[in-house]
C-alpha positions as CSV (number, residue, x, y, z in Angstrom):
1,X,91.4,150.3,111.8
2,X,92.0,148.1,108.7
3,X,92.2,150.3,105.7
4,X,95.8,150.1,104.3
5,X,96.6,147.9,101.3
6,X,99.1,145.8,103.4
7,X,96.5,145.3,106.1
8,X,93.9,144.1,103.7
9,X,96.4,141.8,101.9
10,X,97.0,140.0,105.2
11,X,93.3,139.7,105.8
12,X,92.7,138.2,102.3
13,X,95.6,135.7,102.8
14,X,94.3,134.7,106.2
15,X,90.8,134.2,104.8
16,X,92.2,131.9,102.1
17,X,94.0,129.8,104.7
18,X,91.1,129.6,107.1
19,X,90.2,126.2,108.4
20,X,86.6,127.4,109.1
21,X,84.0,128.6,106.7
22,X,83.1,128.2,103.0
23,X,85.8,129.7,100.8
24,X,84.7,130.9,97.3
25,X,87.0,132.7,94.8
26,X,85.8,136.2,95.9
27,X,84.8,135.7,99.6
28,X,84.9,133.6,102.8
29,X,81.5,132.8,104.4
30,X,81.3,131.9,108.1
31,X,78.3,131.1,110.3
32,X,78.1,133.4,113.3
33,X,78.5,130.4,115.6
34,X,82.0,129.7,114.1
35,X,83.4,133.2,114.4
36,X,85.2,132.4,117.6
37,X,87.1,129.6,115.8
38,X,88.5,132.0,113.2
39,X,92.1,133.3,113.2
40,X,92.4,136.2,115.8
41,X,93.3,138.6,113.0
42,X,89.9,137.9,111.3
43,X,88.1,138.2,114.6
44,X,89.6,141.6,115.2
45,X,88.8,142.6,111.6
46,X,85.1,141.5,112.0
47,X,84.9,143.4,115.4
48,X,85.8,146.6,113.6
49,X,83.0,146.1,111.1
50,X,80.6,145.2,113.9
51,X,81.4,148.5,115.7
52,X,80.5,150.4,112.6
53,X,77.2,148.6,111.7
54,X,76.0,147.2,115.0
55,X,74.0,144.4,113.3
56,X,71.3,142.9,115.5
57,X,70.5,139.6,113.7
58,X,73.2,137.7,111.9
59,X,73.4,134.3,110.3
60,X,76.5,134.5,108.1
61,X,79.5,136.8,107.9
62,X,80.9,137.4,104.4
63,X,84.6,138.4,104.2
64,X,85.2,140.0,100.8
65,X,88.6,139.0,99.4
66,X,88.7,141.7,96.8
67,X,88.1,144.8,98.9
68,X,88.0,145.8,102.6
69,X,84.4,144.9,103.1
70,X,82.3,142.7,105.4
71,X,78.7,141.7,104.9
72,X,76.3,140.5,107.5
73,X,73.7,138.1,106.0
74,X,70.4,137.1,107.6
75,X,68.9,133.7,106.8
76,X,66.1,133.3,109.5
77,X,65.3,129.7,108.6
78,X,69.0,128.5,108.5
79,X,68.5,125.5,110.8
80,X,65.0,124.5,109.7
81,X,64.9,125.1,105.9
82,X,67.2,122.8,103.9
83,X,67.9,125.7,101.5
84,X,67.1,128.9,103.4
85,X,66.5,132.2,101.6
86,X,68.4,135.4,102.2
87,X,66.2,138.0,103.9
88,X,68.5,141.0,104.4
89,X,72.2,142.0,104.2
90,X,74.3,144.7,105.8
91,X,77.5,145.7,103.9
92,X,80.3,147.5,105.7
93,X,83.2,149.2,103.9
94,X,86.0,149.3,106.4
95,X,87.9,151.9,104.5
96,X,85.2,154.5,104.0
97,X,83.1,153.3,106.9
98,X,80.0,153.4,104.7
99,X,77.1,151.0,105.6
100,X,74.6,149.7,103.0
101,X,71.4,147.9,104.0
102,X,69.4,145.7,101.6
103,X,66.1,144.0,102.2
104,X,65.2,140.8,100.3
105,X,62.1,140.0,102.3
106,X,59.7,140.8,99.5
107,X,61.9,139.4,96.7
108,X,60.0,137.0,94.5
109,X,63.2,135.1,93.7
110,X,65.6,135.3,96.6
111,X,69.1,133.9,96.9
112,X,69.3,130.6,98.7
113,X,72.0,128.5,100.4
114,X,73.4,125.1,99.5
115,X,75.9,122.8,101.4
116,X,75.0,124.4,104.8
117,X,77.6,122.2,106.6
118,X,80.4,124.1,105.0
119,X,79.5,127.3,106.8
120,X,79.6,125.9,110.3
121,X,82.1,124.1,112.5
122,X,81.9,120.3,112.8
123,X,80.6,120.5,116.3
124,X,77.5,122.5,115.2
125,X,74.4,120.7,116.5
126,X,73.0,120.1,112.9
127,X,76.2,119.5,111.1
128,X,75.7,115.8,110.5
129,X,72.1,116.5,109.2
130,X,73.3,119.2,106.8
131,X,76.2,117.0,105.6
132,X,73.9,114.0,105.0
133,X,71.6,116.1,102.9
134,X,74.5,117.3,100.8
135,X,75.7,113.8,100.2
136,X,72.2,112.8,99.0
137,X,72.0,115.8,96.7
138,X,75.4,115.0,95.3
139,X,74.4,111.4,94.6
140,X,71.5,112.6,92.5
141,X,73.5,115.2,90.7
142,X,71.3,118.1,92.0
143,X,74.3,120.2,92.8
144,X,75.9,120.1,89.4
145,X,76.5,123.5,87.8
146,X,76.0,125.4,91.0
147,X,75.8,128.8,89.3
148,X,72.5,127.8,87.8
149,X,70.8,127.0,91.2
150,X,71.6,130.1,93.3
151,X,68.0,131.4,93.5
152,X,64.8,129.9,94.7
153,X,63.1,129.7,91.3
154,X,66.1,128.1,89.7
155,X,66.4,125.6,92.5
156,X,62.7,124.7,92.3
157,X,63.1,124.1,88.6
158,X,66.1,121.8,89.2
159,X,64.0,119.9,91.8
160,X,61.1,119.5,89.4
161,X,63.5,118.3,86.7
162,X,64.6,115.5,89.0
163,X,61.1,114.9,90.4
164,X,62.2,115.2,94.0
165,X,60.9,117.1,97.1
166,X,61.9,117.5,100.7
167,X,60.7,116.0,103.9
168,X,62.7,118.0,106.5
169,X,66.3,117.6,105.5
170,X,65.7,114.4,103.5
171,X,65.1,114.2,99.7
172,X,62.4,111.8,98.4
173,X,60.7,111.2,95.1
174,X,57.6,113.3,94.7
175,X,55.5,110.2,93.9
176,X,56.6,108.8,97.3
177,X,55.5,111.8,99.4
178,X,52.5,110.0,100.8
179,X,53.6,106.4,100.0
180,X,54.7,103.8,102.6
181,X,58.0,102.0,102.0
182,X,56.0,98.7,101.9
183,X,54.3,99.9,98.7
184,X,57.5,100.0,96.8
185,X,59.0,96.8,95.6
186,X,62.8,96.7,95.2
187,X,64.6,94.1,93.0
188,X,67.5,93.5,95.3
189,X,68.9,90.5,93.4
190,X,69.5,92.7,90.3
191,X,72.3,94.5,92.2
192,X,74.4,91.3,92.1
193,X,77.2,91.7,89.6
194,X,78.7,88.9,87.5
195,X,82.5,89.4,87.7
196,X,85.5,87.8,85.8
197,X,87.8,88.2,88.8
198,X,87.8,88.5,92.6
199,X,85.8,91.4,94.0
200,X,88.0,94.2,95.3
201,X,87.3,93.4,99.0
202,X,88.3,89.8,98.7
203,X,91.3,90.6,96.5
204,X,92.5,93.0,99.2
205,X,92.0,90.3,101.9
206,X,94.1,87.9,99.8
207,X,96.8,90.5,99.3
208,X,96.9,91.2,103.0
209,X,97.4,87.5,103.8
210,X,94.1,87.1,105.7
211,X,93.2,84.0,103.6
212,X,95.4,80.9,103.5
213,X,95.3,77.1,103.6
214,X,94.5,77.1,107.3
215,X,91.5,79.6,107.2
216,X,87.9,79.1,106.2
217,X,85.9,81.6,104.1
218,X,82.2,82.4,104.1
219,X,80.5,84.8,101.7
220,X,77.4,86.3,103.4
221,X,75.2,87.6,100.6
222,X,77.3,86.0,97.9
223,X,75.2,86.9,94.9
224,X,76.0,84.7,92.0
225,X,78.9,83.2,94.0
226,X,81.9,84.3,92.0
227,X,84.1,85.1,95.0
228,X,83.5,81.8,96.9
229,X,84.1,79.8,93.8
230,X,87.4,81.5,93.1
231,X,88.5,81.2,96.7
232,X,87.7,77.5,96.5
233,X,89.9,77.1,93.3
234,X,92.8,78.4,95.3
235,X,92.4,75.4,97.6
236,X,90.8,77.2,100.5
237,X,87.7,76.0,102.3
238,X,84.8,78.3,101.2
239,X,81.1,78.5,101.3
240,X,78.4,81.1,100.9
241,X,74.7,82.1,101.2
242,X,72.4,84.5,99.4
243,X,68.7,85.1,99.9
244,X,68.0,85.0,96.2
245,X,70.7,82.9,94.5
246,X,71.5,80.4,97.3
247,X,68.6,80.6,99.8
248,X,68.9,76.9,100.8
249,X,72.7,77.0,101.7
250,X,73.3,77.0,105.4
251,X,74.8,79.9,107.3
252,X,78.2,78.8,108.5
253,X,80.8,80.2,110.9
254,X,84.2,80.9,109.3
255,X,87.5,82.5,110.0
256,X,87.0,85.1,107.4
257,X,83.5,86.3,106.5
258,X,82.8,88.6,103.5
259,X,79.9,91.1,103.6
260,X,80.7,92.6,100.3
261,X,78.4,95.3,98.9
262,X,75.4,94.0,100.7
263,X,74.4,96.6,103.3
264,X,74.3,99.3,100.6
265,X,71.6,97.5,98.6
266,X,69.2,96.9,101.5
267,X,66.6,99.6,101.7
268,X,65.3,98.6,105.1
269,X,67.6,100.1,107.9
270,X,66.5,97.3,110.3
271,X,67.4,94.5,107.8
272,X,70.7,96.3,107.0
273,X,71.6,96.3,110.7
274,X,70.6,92.7,111.1
275,X,72.7,91.6,108.1
276,X,75.8,93.3,109.6
277,X,75.2,91.7,113.1
278,X,74.6,88.2,111.6
279,X,77.8,88.3,109.5
280,X,79.8,89.4,112.6
281,X,78.4,86.6,114.7
282,X,79.7,84.1,112.1
283,X,83.1,85.6,112.1
284,X,86.0,83.9,113.8
285,X,88.9,86.2,112.8
286,X,88.1,88.9,110.3
287,X,84.9,90.4,108.9
288,X,85.2,92.2,105.5
289,X,82.6,94.9,105.1
290,X,82.3,96.8,101.8
291,X,79.7,99.3,100.6
292,X,79.4,101.9,97.8
293,X,80.9,105.2,98.8
294,X,81.6,106.9,95.4
295,X,79.1,109.3,94.1
296,X,77.1,107.9,91.2
297,X,75.6,111.0,89.7
298,X,72.8,111.3,87.2
299,X,69.1,111.8,86.9
300,X,68.5,108.1,86.2
301,X,68.1,107.7,90.0
302,X,65.3,108.8,92.3
303,X,65.6,109.4,96.0
304,X,64.1,106.8,98.4
305,X,64.6,106.5,102.1
306,X,68.3,107.3,102.9
307,X,69.4,106.3,99.4
308,X,68.2,106.1,95.8
309,X,66.3,103.8,93.5
310,X,68.3,103.1,90.3
311,X,67.0,102.7,86.8
312,X,67.3,98.9,87.3
313,X,64.9,99.2,90.3
314,X,67.6,98.4,92.8
315,X,68.3,100.3,96.0
316,X,71.6,102.0,96.6
317,X,72.8,103.7,99.8
318,X,75.9,105.8,99.0
319,X,77.9,106.1,102.2
320,X,80.5,108.7,103.0
321,X,83.6,106.8,104.1
322,X,83.6,108.2,107.6
323,X,79.9,107.6,107.8
324,X,80.4,103.9,106.9
325,X,83.1,103.5,109.6
326,X,80.9,105.1,112.2
327,X,78.0,102.8,111.3
328,X,80.1,99.7,111.5
329,X,81.7,100.7,114.7
330,X,78.5,101.7,116.4
331,X,76.5,98.6,115.4
332,X,79.3,96.1,116.2
333,X,81.1,98.0,119.0
334,X,84.4,97.7,117.2
335,X,87.2,99.9,115.6
336,X,87.0,99.0,111.9
337,X,90.2,99.3,109.9
338,X,90.0,100.8,106.4
339,X,91.5,98.6,103.7
340,X,90.4,100.7,100.7
341,X,87.7,103.1,99.6
342,X,84.4,101.7,101.0
343,X,86.2,98.6,102.4
344,X,86.8,97.8,106.1
345,X,88.4,94.9,107.9
346,X,87.0,94.1,111.4
347,X,89.3,92.0,113.5
348,X,88.3,89.8,116.4
349,X,91.8,89.9,117.8
350,X,93.2,93.3,118.8
351,X,96.8,92.2,118.3
352,X,96.0,91.1,114.7
353,X,94.3,94.4,114.1
354,X,97.2,96.4,115.3
355,X,99.7,94.3,113.4
356,X,97.7,95.0,110.2
357,X,97.6,98.7,110.9
358,X,101.3,98.9,111.6
359,X,102.1,97.0,108.4
360,X,100.3,99.6,106.3
361,X,102.9,102.2,107.4
362,X,106.0,100.1,107.0
363,X,108.3,101.5,104.3
364,X,110.3,99.3,101.9
365,X,114.1,99.1,102.5
366,X,116.8,97.0,100.9
367,X,119.4,94.9,102.6
368,X,122.7,96.8,102.5
369,X,125.2,95.3,100.0
370,X,128.5,93.8,101.1
371,X,131.2,96.2,100.2
372,X,134.4,94.9,101.7
373,X,135.9,91.4,101.5
374,X,135.9,89.8,105.0
375,X,137.0,86.2,105.4
376,X,135.0,85.7,108.6
377,X,131.9,87.1,107.0
378,X,132.4,84.8,104.0
379,X,132.9,81.8,106.4
380,X,129.5,82.4,108.1
381,X,127.7,84.2,105.2
382,X,124.6,82.1,105.4
383,X,124.0,82.7,109.1
384,X,124.9,86.4,108.9
385,X,122.6,86.9,105.9
386,X,119.7,85.7,108.0
387,X,120.7,88.2,110.7
388,X,121.0,91.0,108.1
389,X,117.5,90.2,106.8
390,X,116.0,90.4,110.2
391,X,117.7,93.8,111.0
392,X,116.4,95.1,107.7
393,X,112.9,94.1,108.5
394,X,112.8,95.3,112.1
395,X,115.5,98.0,112.3
396,X,117.1,96.2,115.3
397,X,118.8,93.0,116.5
398,X,116.5,90.1,117.3
399,X,115.7,88.7,120.7
400,X,116.8,85.2,121.5
401,X,113.4,83.8,120.5
402,X,112.9,85.7,117.3
403,X,115.6,84.2,115.1
404,X,116.0,80.4,114.7
405,X,119.7,80.9,113.9
406,X,120.3,82.7,117.3
407,X,121.9,79.7,119.0
408,X,124.3,79.0,116.1
409,X,125.3,82.7,115.9
410,X,125.9,82.8,119.7
411,X,128.0,79.7,119.5
412,X,130.2,81.1,116.8
413,X,130.4,84.8,117.9
414,X,129.5,84.8,121.6
415,X,126.3,86.9,121.1
416,X,124.3,88.6,118.4
417,X,125.8,92.0,118.9
418,X,129.3,90.6,118.2
419,X,128.0,88.7,115.2
420,X,126.6,92.0,113.8
421,X,129.9,93.7,114.2
422,X,131.2,91.3,111.5
423,X,128.3,92.5,109.3
424,X,129.2,96.2,110.0
425,X,132.8,95.5,108.9
426,X,131.6,94.1,105.6
427,X,129.0,96.8,104.9
428,X,128.4,100.5,105.3
429,X,127.4,101.1,108.9
430,X,125.5,104.3,108.0
431,X,123.1,102.3,105.9
432,X,122.1,100.2,109.0
433,X,121.6,103.4,111.0
434,X,119.3,104.7,108.2
435,X,117.3,101.5,108.4
436,X,116.8,101.9,112.1
437,X,115.8,105.5,111.7
438,X,113.3,104.5,108.9
439,X,111.7,101.9,111.1
440,X,111.6,104.4,114.0
441,X,109.7,106.8,111.7
442,X,107.4,104.0,110.6
443,X,106.4,103.4,114.2
444,X,106.0,107.1,114.9
445,X,103.5,107.5,112.0
446,X,101.6,104.4,113.1
447,X,101.4,105.4,116.8
448,X,100.5,109.0,115.9
449,X,97.6,107.9,113.7
450,X,96.4,105.5,116.5
451,X,95.6,108.7,118.5
452,X,92.5,109.1,116.3
453,X,91.0,105.9,117.4
454,X,91.5,103.7,120.4
455,X,95.3,103.8,120.9
456,X,96.3,100.2,121.8
457,X,97.8,99.3,125.1
458,X,101.2,97.8,124.9
459,X,99.8,94.3,125.7
460,X,97.5,94.7,122.6
461,X,100.5,94.7,120.3
462,X,102.2,91.6,119.0
463,X,105.4,90.6,120.8
464,X,107.6,91.6,117.8
465,X,106.1,95.1,117.7
466,X,106.6,95.4,121.5
467,X,110.2,94.5,121.0
468,X,110.5,97.0,118.2
469,X,109.3,99.8,120.5
470,X,111.5,98.8,123.4
471,X,114.6,98.7,121.2
472,X,114.0,101.8,119.1
473,X,112.5,104.1,121.7
474,X,113.3,102.7,125.1
475,X,109.7,102.2,126.1
476,X,106.1,102.6,125.0
477,X,105.5,105.8,126.9
478,X,108.4,107.5,125.2
479,X,107.3,106.3,121.8
480,X,103.7,107.6,122.2
481,X,105.0,111.0,123.5
482,X,107.2,111.4,120.5
483,X,104.3,110.4,118.2
484,X,102.0,112.9,119.8
485,X,104.5,115.7,119.4
486,X,104.7,115.0,115.7
487,X,100.9,114.9,115.4
488,X,100.5,118.2,117.2
489,X,102.8,119.9,114.7
490,X,100.3,119.0,111.9
491,X,97.8,121.4,113.5
492,X,100.0,124.2,112.1
493,X,99.6,124.4,108.4
494,X,102.6,126.7,108.2
495,X,104.8,123.7,109.3
496,X,103.2,121.5,106.7
497,X,103.8,124.2,104.1
498,X,107.5,124.5,105.1
499,X,108.0,120.7,104.8
500,X,106.3,120.6,101.4
501,X,108.3,123.5,100.1
502,X,111.6,122.1,101.4
503,X,110.9,118.5,100.3
504,X,113.6,117.0,98.0
505,X,110.9,114.8,96.5
506,X,107.8,115.9,94.6
507,X,106.6,118.7,92.2
508,X,106.1,122.0,94.0
509,X,103.1,124.1,93.1
510,X,101.9,127.4,94.6
511,X,99.5,125.7,97.1
512,X,100.5,122.0,97.1
513,X,103.1,119.3,96.6
514,X,102.5,116.5,94.1
515,X,104.2,113.1,94.8
516,X,104.0,109.8,92.9
517,X,102.7,107.1,95.2
518,X,106.0,105.1,94.8
519,X,107.8,107.9,96.6
520,X,105.5,108.3,99.6
521,X,107.8,106.3,101.9
522,X,110.8,108.5,101.1
523,X,109.0,111.7,102.2
524,X,109.5,113.6,105.5
525,X,107.8,111.6,108.3
526,X,105.5,114.6,109.0
527,X,104.2,114.5,105.4
528,X,103.8,110.7,105.6
529,X,101.7,111.4,108.8
530,X,99.7,114.1,107.0
531,X,98.8,111.6,104.2
532,X,98.2,108.9,106.8
533,X,95.5,111.1,108.4
534,X,93.5,110.6,105.2
535,X,94.4,107.0,104.4
536,X,93.9,105.7,107.9
537,X,90.1,106.5,107.8
538,X,89.4,106.8,104.1
539,X,91.8,104.2,102.7
540,X,94.2,105.1,99.9
541,X,92.5,104.2,96.5
542,X,94.5,101.4,95.0
543,X,94.3,102.9,91.5
544,X,95.7,106.4,92.6
545,X,99.2,107.0,91.5
546,X,99.7,110.7,92.4
547,X,99.1,112.2,95.8
548,X,98.5,116.0,96.2
549,X,99.5,117.5,99.5
550,X,97.5,120.7,100.0
551,X,99.0,123.2,102.5
552,X,96.7,126.2,102.3
553,X,93.9,124.0,103.7
554,X,94.1,120.6,105.4
555,X,93.4,118.4,102.4
556,X,94.8,115.4,100.6
557,X,93.9,114.5,97.0
558,X,94.4,111.1,95.4
559,X,94.8,111.4,91.6
560,X,94.6,108.6,89.0
561,X,96.5,108.9,85.8
562,X,96.0,105.5,84.0
563,X,98.9,106.0,81.6
564,X,101.4,107.6,83.9
565,X,104.4,105.5,82.7
566,X,103.4,105.3,79.0
567,X,102.0,108.7,78.2
568,X,104.6,111.6,78.3
569,X,101.8,113.9,79.5
570,X,99.1,111.6,81.0
571,X,95.5,112.9,81.4
572,X,93.8,112.9,84.8
573,X,91.1,110.2,85.0
574,X,89.7,110.6,88.5
575,X,90.4,112.6,91.6
576,X,89.4,112.1,95.2
577,X,89.8,115.0,97.6
578,X,89.6,114.5,101.3
579,X,89.0,117.4,103.7
580,X,90.8,116.5,106.9
581,X,88.6,118.8,109.0
582,X,85.5,116.7,108.5
583,X,86.8,113.8,106.3
584,X,84.3,114.7,103.6
585,X,85.2,113.1,100.3
586,X,84.8,114.9,97.0
587,X,85.1,112.6,94.0
588,X,85.4,113.8,90.4
589,X,85.5,111.8,87.2
590,X,87.3,113.3,84.2
591,X,87.0,110.3,82.0
592,X,84.4,111.8,79.7
593,X,86.1,115.3,79.7
594,X,87.2,116.3,76.3
595,X,89.8,118.7,77.8
596,X,91.2,117.0,80.9
597,X,94.1,118.3,83.1
598,X,97.5,117.0,82.1
599,X,100.7,116.2,84.0
600,X,104.1,117.7,83.1
601,X,107.6,117.2,84.5
602,X,106.9,113.6,85.7
603,X,110.4,113.2,86.8
604,X,109.9,115.7,89.7
605,X,107.2,113.4,91.2
606,X,109.3,110.3,91.5
607,X,112.6,109.3,93.1
608,X,115.8,108.9,91.2
609,X,115.6,105.1,91.5
610,X,112.2,105.0,89.8
611,X,112.7,102.7,86.7
612,X,111.7,105.4,84.2
613,X,113.2,108.4,86.0
614,X,115.9,109.1,83.4
615,X,113.4,108.8,80.5
616,X,111.1,111.3,82.2
617,X,114.0,113.6,83.1
618,X,115.3,113.6,79.6
619,X,111.9,114.7,78.2
620,X,111.7,117.5,80.8
621,X,115.1,118.8,79.8
622,X,114.2,118.7,76.2
623,X,110.8,120.5,76.7
624,X,112.5,123.2,78.8
625,X,115.0,123.7,76.0
626,X,112.2,124.1,73.5
627,X,110.4,126.6,75.8
628,X,107.4,124.4,76.1
629,X,107.3,124.6,79.9
630,X,107.7,128.4,80.2
631,X,104.2,129.1,81.4
632,X,102.7,126.0,83.1
633,X,99.3,127.8,83.6
634,X,98.8,127.9,79.8
635,X,99.4,124.2,79.4
636,X,97.4,123.0,82.4
637,X,94.9,121.1,80.2
638,X,95.0,119.2,76.9
639,X,93.8,122.1,74.7
640,X,96.4,124.4,76.2
641,X,99.1,121.9,75.7
642,X,98.2,121.1,72.1
643,X,98.1,124.9,71.3
644,X,101.6,125.3,72.9
645,X,103.0,122.4,70.8
646,X,101.5,123.9,67.7
647,X,103.0,127.3,68.4
648,X,106.4,125.7,68.8
649,X,106.0,123.5,65.7
650,X,106.5,120.5,67.9
651,X,105.0,117.1,68.4
652,X,105.8,114.1,70.6
653,X,107.1,110.7,69.6
654,X,106.9,108.8,72.8
655,X,109.0,110.6,75.4
656,X,110.7,112.7,72.7
657,X,110.0,116.1,71.2
658,X,110.4,116.3,67.4
659,X,109.6,119.0,64.7
660,X,106.2,118.7,63.0
661,X,106.6,117.6,59.5
662,X,104.0,120.1,58.2
663,X,105.6,123.1,60.1
664,X,106.5,126.3,58.2
665,X,110.3,126.1,57.4
666,X,110.8,129.8,58.2
667,X,109.1,129.4,61.6
668,X,111.2,126.4,62.4
669,X,114.4,128.3,61.5
670,X,113.3,131.1,63.8
671,X,112.5,128.7,66.7
672,X,115.8,126.9,66.3
673,X,117.6,130.2,66.7
674,X,115.7,131.0,69.9
675,X,116.5,127.5,71.2
676,X,120.2,128.1,70.6
677,X,120.1,131.4,72.5
678,X,118.3,129.7,75.4
679,X,120.9,127.0,75.5
680,X,123.7,129.5,75.6
681,X,122.1,131.4,78.4
682,X,121.6,128.2,80.4
683,X,125.2,127.2,79.9
684,X,126.4,130.6,81.1
685,X,124.1,130.4,84.1
686,X,125.4,127.0,85.0
687,X,129.1,128.1,84.6
688,X,128.5,131.1,86.9
689,X,126.9,128.9,89.5
690,X,129.7,126.3,89.5
691,X,132.6,128.8,89.2
692,X,134.9,129.0,92.3
693,X,134.4,131.9,94.6
694,X,136.7,134.8,93.9
695,X,136.4,138.3,95.3
696,X,137.7,139.8,92.0
697,X,135.2,137.9,89.8
698,X,132.8,140.9,89.7
699,X,135.3,143.0,87.8
700,X,134.9,140.7,84.7
701,X,131.2,141.3,84.4
C-alpha cells in the first residue's frame, strides 16, 4: 500500500522520469494501452488503485504528482475524434482509499484532449495519424496558449477564428469542405526566393566537398537560378530547369542534382512524388533534397490538403524531419543521410555515403609538438612529418599503399614502425595514445549510430575506414559489438545522468548539461553518442551554438545565441528540442520576446582552450564576487537579470562589472563592505581546502 511520504516521493520522481505518457507540471497522463510500458513501480502503484476502484472502462490514467491519487478518465471517442471529450472520471486516493466518481456526459462544455500522440506509445496503431494532426495544428498556430483551448467551446471558438474544420484527422479550410483540389489555383512560382548567396543545401554540399572541378551540377526546380549561376561562377559545370522560370531548358543528368525546397511547395502528392523520382533518375552521385520543416506559425495561413496555403497563395507542406526522411527513403528505396535541418544527401555509392557519415563524427585533433631535440628526427623531418600527419588523421600507422612516402621511409628506417619510433622519441608518446583512443571513440560513435539504419557491411566501407577498424579494433565484428554495448547503455537514463553530472566540461543544471558546440568532441563518448542520436536523423542546426543534454527525459535541445562571444549574457534566439523517443521536433522562436532567457557563466560551457575562455572566466569570478550569481533562478531571464544588476548598483561594460554612476553612495558603500566580507570568506575556504592534512588541525578551529 502506497501511503507514506517516502513512497509517494519515489512515485512522483518516477513519473517525472517516465519515458511513456504526457507529463504536465502536476500530473502524468498515460493511455491504458501504454501502462505495461511504465516503470514497474508505477505499474504496481496503479494496480493498488485499480483494486480499490475496479474501473470498467478506461482511456487514460492520470498519476497526480502532488498527492497520492490516481484518476481513471474515459474518452469514448479517443481513436475516432481528433479532440475527444471527457465523459467520466474516477479519482482514487491511495492514502484514504476514498473513491470519487464524476460524470461529464451531460456537460455542455466538456474538457477535450489535444496532442493525442503524447499519451500513447509510438507503436500505437494510430500514433502517426495523431502526430500528423498535431504537426498541422502547430503549423497554423492553433495550439498556441494551450490553457485557452482546454474545453469544447473554447476550442470551437479557436477553430472559427482560424476558419478551419476537420475531415477525420485532417484540418482543412471551411471554404474547402466541399471543394475539389482542382478548383483551387496555387501560384507555385511565387514560392521561389531571390537570394544574395547560395541556398543552405548547396552551401552544405560545397562545404562537404561534394562539388568540385570534376563534378557536374544540375538544379531541378531552380527557381530564379541563383544557385546554378553561383556554382557556375566557381568554375563548375552547372545547369538547371524550372517549370515557370526556365521551362525550355532541358533536363540533364549530372553528378550532383539539387532538389532544393521543391517538394514542399507542390500541393499535388502525385506530382511531388514524380519530382523526387525524376530528380533521382538524373543523379549520378548525390541528390540533395531540402524541404521546409520548421513550424511557420500564424493565422495568415489556411489549411489545404496535407499542408497550408500562405497569404501569397503559395502552398507549403511543413515536414517533420523524421517524416521527410521516411518519405525520401520509401519513394526512392534509399537510406538518406541528414546534412542539416530539412536537408538530406542521397548517395548512389554506399561507400561514399558511409564515408560521409563517418566524417561527421570525426573529432579534431592536433599533431603533437616536437619536445626533444633528436638529430635523426631533424635529418628526416620532412618524411617523418608526413607520417605524423597521417597518424593524427587516422590514429594508426598507414598501410604500404596509403602513404606515398612509405617506400622512402622503409628505405631509411627498415619499416614504418621503426620510423615512428623516432617520432616517439621526439614527442610525448602519451599524446599519440590519446589520438588513437580518440579515433577509436569516433568510430564507436559512428558504428553505434549506424545501428539505427542499415548498418553497412565491411565491404561497403572505404578501404581506409576498413583499415582503421582492423588496426584499432582487430576486426569489424569486435568493433560493432563494442559499439552496440555503448548504445545499449543509452537506454538507461541514469547512466546518462551520471555521465552528465561527472562531465568535466559543460554547465551542470538540475535536469541537464549545457555544452558549447565547440566542446562536443571533448565530451565523454557516451554523451557524443547521445547527441548523435539526434543529429544523425535530424541534423544539427548550423546556427546552434549551445547543446542541452536532458537526462530526466531522452531529449536533446539545440540553442542559438547569436551574440555568444560578444554579449556577456547573450539572449536565446531560437531553440529546437528533439524527443529521442519519437524524434518529434519542437521549435521555438524567442526573437520577438521582450524578456528572453539569458546565459550566465559562459566559461563553464567551453573548454579551457576556447579563444575567449579567460575573458569569460574573469567575468564569472567578478560576478560571483559581487553576489550577482547567488540565485540563478532569479536571473533566468532579462528582466530578472536587470533587476539583480539594479539591486547591486551594477552595470556591465563589455565583459566587466562596474558601479552604476547614478547609484546611491551609501548603498554602494554597504555593498562594497559585503563584497569584502565575501572575499574574505572565499579566501579562508580556499586556504582550508589547500592546507596540508594534519590530525591536530581541528584543535585550532
